[in-house]
N, C-alpha and C positions, 0 to 999 in steps of 0.2 A: 621694581618689585620682583620677587621671585614667584614661583608657581602658587605659593600660599598667600600672595598679596602683601608680603612683608617687604619693607624698604631695604634697599641695599646701598651701602656706601660706595664711594668711588673705587676702593680696593676690591670690594666684592664684585662689582661690574667688570673691572679689569681682569679679575681672576676668571670670570666666566668666559670672557672673550678669549683669553689665553687657552682655556680648556677646549673651547670650540676649535681653535686652531690646532691644538695637539691631537684632538680626535680626528680632524680632517687629515692631518699628516699621517697618523697611524693607519687609517683606512686606505689612504692613497698608496701606501707602500706594503699593505698586507697582501698575503697570498690568497686569492679568491677561489683557486681550483677546488679545494675540499668541499665547498658549499654546493649542495644539490641544486638542481634547476628550480624547483619550486621555492626553495629558501632564497635562492639568488633573486628571483623575480620579486618576492616579498620584500627583500632588502632594498631593491631598486625603488619600489613604491614608498617604503618608509623613508629612505634618504631623500626622495623627491619631495615628500611632505615636509621634511626638515628644511630643505633648501628653500621651499616656498615660504615657510615661516620666517626664515632669515631675510628673504627678499622683501617680505611684508614689513620687516623692521625698518626698511629704507624710509617708509612714510613717516614714522615717528622720528627718525634721525633728521630727516629733511625739515620737519616742523621745528625741531630743536635748533637746527642750523639757523632757521629764520628768526626764532625768538632770541637767539644770542647775538644776532646781527653780524654773523661771521662774514657774509658776502661783502658787507660794507667795510668792516674793519680790515679785511684781507686785501681790499682793492679790487676784488672781482666785480662788485657792484650788484650782482643778482645771483639767484640760486643756481641757474644752469651754468654760467661761467665758473662759479665757485666749484661745483661738482666736477666740471671738466678739468679745471686746473689742479684741484686737490686729489682727485681719485683717478685721473687719467682716463676719463670716460669719453666716448664719442658724443657728438651733439645729440644724435638720435636717442642714445641710451639715457643721457642726462635729462633731456626733455621729457622722455617717457616716464621716468621716475617722478619728476616734479608734477606731471599731469596727474598721475595716480595719487600722489600726496594731496593735491588740491581737491580731488573728488572723494577720496577714501580716507584721507588722514586728518581732515578738518583743519587744513592750513588756513591761518588767520591773516587778515590784512593789518595795516598799520594801526587801525582802531580796535583791533581785537575781535573783528567780526569774521565769520567764515567766508572764504572767497567764493565758494560754491555750495550748493546743497550737498551735504555729505551723503554718499551712497553707503548707508550703514550695513545693508545686507552683503554687499560686495566686500566691504572692509572686514566684516566678521569672518566670511569664508576665506578671505585672503590670509588673515592672521592665524586662522586654524590650520592653514596648509592644505585646504581643500581645493583651492584654485591657484593657478600660476600667475605670474606677472603678465603673460600674454592674455590670459583670460581677463584679468582686471583691466588691462589697457583697452581691449576690445569692448568690454562692457561700458567703460567710460566713453568710448567713441560712439557707441549706439545711443547711450543716454543723452549725450551732448546734442545729437541730431533730432531729438524729439521736440515737438512744438513747445514754445516757451509758455503758452497758456494752458498746458495739459493739467487736468486736475491732480492734486497731490496724491489721491488714492490710486489713480491710474498709473501715475509715475512710479509709485512704490511697487505696485503689482507687476509692472513691466520689469523693473529691476529684479524682483524676486524670481520671476519666470526665467530670466537670463541666468541668474546665479544657479538655479536648480538644474538648468541644462548643463552648465559648466561642471557640475559634480561628476558627470559621466561623459560629457561631450568634449569636442575639440575646440580650441580657440578659433580656428579657421572657419568654424560654422557660424560664428556670431555676426559677421557683417551681413550674411544672407538672412539670418533671423531678423536683424535690424530692419532690413528692407521690407520683409514680410510684415513686421509689426507696424512700421510706418504706413504701409499700404492699407492696413486694416484700421488704423487710427484716423487716416485721412483718405478714404477711398475715392472721394471726388476731387481731391487736391485743393480743398477750400480751407482746411485748418491752418496750413502753413502760410504765414503772413509775410509781408515784405520785410518786417523786422527780423523774422527768423532767417530769411534769405541773406540779409545783410550781415547777420551774426555769423553765418556759416561761410561767408565769402573769403577768399584767400587764394593766393598762388604761392607755391613753394618751389624754389630751385634747389635741388639736392646738391650735395657736394660733388664735384667732378670725380668720376671714377679713374681707375688706373689709365684707361685709354683716353681720358680727357672729356668724355661725354658726360652730360648732366641730364638727370631725369627731372621732368617738370610735372607737378601734380597740384590739384586744388579744386576749388569750386568757383564758378563764375556766376555772377548775378544775371538774371534774364536780360538786363539792359546791355551789359558788356557782351554777352553772347550775341545779341542782335547786331551790335556794331561789328563784331568779328565776322559773323556770318555774311554781312553785306560786303565786307572787305575781301574775304576769302572767296566769295562767289565769283569775283572777277579775277583776282590776282593769284588764286590757288588752282585755277582751272588748267587743264593740259596746255602746255606751251608757254605759260607765263612764268617769269622769274626762275628759269631753269638754270641752276648752277652748273650743270653739265653741258649746257648748250654754248657753243662758241659765240653765238649771237643772241643772247637773252633779250627778250622784249622789255622795253623800259617801263619801270613802275610809274613814271611821271606822265606817260603818254595817255591821253584821254580816249583815244580811239586808234585802231590798227587797220591796216589793209587786211581784208579777209583772207587773201591767199597767203600773206606772210604769217598770219596767226595759224592757219591750217597747216602750213609747212612746219611751223614750230611744234604744233601739237603732234604731228606724225613722228617727229624726232624724239618726243618726250617718252621716256621709259620709267618715269617715277610713279610710285603709288600715291594715294590720296594724302597720307600723312607726310610724306616727303615733300609734296607740293605745298602743303600748309606750312611746313618748316621753312621752305625757301621763300615763300611770300613774306613771312614775318622777318626773315633775314634781310630781304630786299628793302622792307619798310624802314629798317633801322640803319641801313648803310649810309655813309656820308655821301653827299652829292658829288657826282663826277659828270663831266660833259657827255652828252649823248652824241652819237655819230649816226648820220643817215645811211640807210641801206636801201637800194633801189630794187624793187621786185620787177619782174618782166612786164613791160607794158604799163607800168605804174610810176607815179612820182615817188619821191623819197619817202620812206616810212621810218619813223623814229625807233631806234634800237639802242639800248644802253650798253655801255662797255661793261659795267659790272653792277647794274641795278641802281639807277638814279632814284633817290628817295623823294617821296612826296612830302616828307617832313624832314628837310635837311638839318644837319647838325646845328647850324646857326640858330634854328628856331628853338632849340632846347636851352639856350642861354648858357650861363656859367655855373660851375659848382666849385666852391672853395677857391675862387680866383682863376680857374682854368675853364676853357670851353668844355661843355659836356660832350665828351668824345672818348673813344678807346685810346688808352695810352699803353704802348707796348715797350718793354725793356728786354734787351737781349745782350749776351756777352759777345765781345768781338771774336772770341775763339769759335763760338757756335755759329756766328754769322759767316765766318770764313770757310768753315767746313760744311755749312748747309745742313747741320743736324743739331738736335737739342730742342729746347723749349724757350719761348719768350713768355714773360710774365706780364699780366695786366695790372692796372692800378686797383682793380676790384678784387684781386686775389686769384684770378684764373690763370690758365696757361694755354697757349696754342703752339703748334709746331713752328719751327723757324720758317718753313716753306709757306705755311698758311699766313704767318705774320707778314711776310714779304708781299703776299698777294693782297692782304688787307691794306698795306701801306701804299700800294700802287695808286697813283693819281692824287695823293695827299701831299702836304708840305711837311716832310719829316724834320724833326729836331734832333740834332746829333749831340749827345752828351758824352764827353770824354772824361773818364775818371782816372785818378792816380791809382797806384797799386793797392792802396787801402780803401778805394771807393770814395775818395773825397774830391768832389769837383770844384768848379769856379768859386770865386769870392766876390762879394759886392760891397764889402765894408760896412761901417756903422751908420751910413747916411740915412737909412730908413729903418723904422721899427718893423714894418710888415715885410714878409718875404715876397720877392718878385715872382711872377709866373715862371721865369727861367729857373730860379732857385727851387720852386716847388717841383718842377719837372725833374731837376737833379736829385731832389730828396726821394721822389718816387722811384727813380732808378736805383738809388743807393739803399734806402730803408725798406721799400716795398710795402710797408704797413706800419702799424703802431709799434714803437720800440720797447714798450714795457714788457718785461719777461712774462710769457704765458698768454699775452693778448693776441688774438688772431684777426683783429679789425684790419681790413685792407686799407690801402692808401687813400681810396676814395672816401673813406669815413674819417680821415684824420685832419687835424689842424697842424700848423707849424709851431713847434715848441722851441723856445730859447733854452738851451741847456743851462747856461748861466743867464739868469733873468736880465731882461733889458734894463729894468730899474736898477740892477746892481752893476751896470756897465757892460753887460754881455752884448757883443756886436751881432748884427744881422749878417753873419758870415756862415757859409755852409759848415764850417768846422764847429760852429756853435748852435746849429739848428738840427732838429730831428722831428720826425713825424710822431704824433701822439693823438689817439682818438679822444673825443670830447670827455669821455668818462675818465680815462687815465690821465689826461691833461689836468683835470681838476684835483687829482690826488697829490700833485706836486705843490707842497706848501711847507711853511716853517713850523707847523704844529707838531705835537707829539706823534700823531698818527700820519703825518705827512711823509711823502716819498721825496727823495732827492735824486737829481740827475747830474752826471759828470761825463766828461769826455774821456774815454778809455785811453790809458797811457800808451806810449809808443812801444814799450816793452811787454804789453799785455797780449793775450791771444787775439784780441780784436781791436787793434789800435785805431783811434779816430772814431769808433762807434760810440753811440750813446749808451752809457751804463746807468742802470737804475739801482738805487739803494733803498731797500725796504725799511719801514719803521722798525724800531728795536723789538717791539712785541712780536714781529714776524721773523726778523733775522737779527739776533743780538750781535752778530759779528759785523754787520754793516758792509758786507761784501757786495761790491757793484756787479750786476749781472746784465747781460745783453739778451735780446730776444732772438732766438734762432728759428722761430716758427715760420717766418717768411723767407727763410733761406734754406729750407729743407731740400729744394731742388738742387742747390749748389752742393749740399752735402751728399745727396744721392748721386750726382754726377761724379763727384770725387771718389765715392765708393765704387762706382761702376768703372771708372778709369783704373783704380787700383786693382779691381778684380780682373780687368782685361790684361793689365801688365803681368799679374801673377799667372794668368792662364797662358799668356804668350811665353813666359819664361819656362813653364812646365812643358809646353809643346816643343820648345826648342831643345 
């Protein structure tokens, strides 16, 4: 509808979107110098209000996306992956928009019922352009952390108070306000129940940064905190599990010679957070043999070579046919020059030097690939891929092969490109990795996807090509997934830049 509440047809809506784009382009290239400072500030505020209203439109569009079933028909499967693939959004941005739509847009479940209690005051202020997306996101965060059994009147008053503050206040103020509100609603800590704590529990590992480091954040239940406190009290104390110590104390040892521990503590230059990190690192390392170190006047004291684990990898069982362990893949060129990155089956990366340190004391598996990345063959004798073939697929595909999917290899099944029932062999040339969701998309229905082996004369010979349904791609052009091979593309670009730089210098 337009501002008068009249219905618009598809042509009218399309014309409005085009007009918004034209206005934006005109303002973007306009000369702003003649505008006076007061008028310029007023224009900034007016434009900000317009941009806020456009961002509030996201909630209605996300609701429409869900009602049309576009995530399912496109193959994305859910709202967040659909937004990421369709609009090129980051996971954080897409998740934030969906979270606001759930709380402020009246997003419905499969039965047509609201997924959450709609924050009507927040939604109205957002649609009016009075508050920003960051305001709305922080209000949702605060309201989510309120006790589940809070009276409806108090819940609404709290939301209204936050919205009124946002009309003149900053988004960064809201978390502090939320803590103050919670402290007053529950001054004795008795209102928050175990159910509230379980509802809030969660740990998030953020995407690795450019330097490979990952931020971890979340909320721990009191029970998990108690277990971790007990573990860290011993293994995160000075001297324990020190990655910088040439003789780190073994995690598996139940007791230590006091002088050995004191000497290790004196060598320890880590802060408390670094000791906590190293203790967790030691806990998850694979088991390696311990070697004895004799202190003066004492018998041999146990010291680990690289942190023997009290929970060895064998205790974790198997995952998708392989031991639950870190699987590293690196190129021969990077290995020979001792530089570059090794990729993990879970989608992460570590430097070549660190990868070699991690591999020390383990039983390495060597996979040799042909120039097109196609390794060994095992014939049609078995329907299920062998552990060796799965390792080769991890090295080759690195993750789900459907274009746009970022599921790592650890979340994937082995897919027959030509189905086993149709005579497709269990050879590596006919196998590819596919996550459970994408694997289910391959079928013979009108909405089904098809997979083929890319031809030798294509840009990606031997790789798994996916053909989308006709309603998504009428041309039926097979495409490969490059999301798991961005490191290779980046390395190629870097090598090209270095060659150009070298030629200019010469």
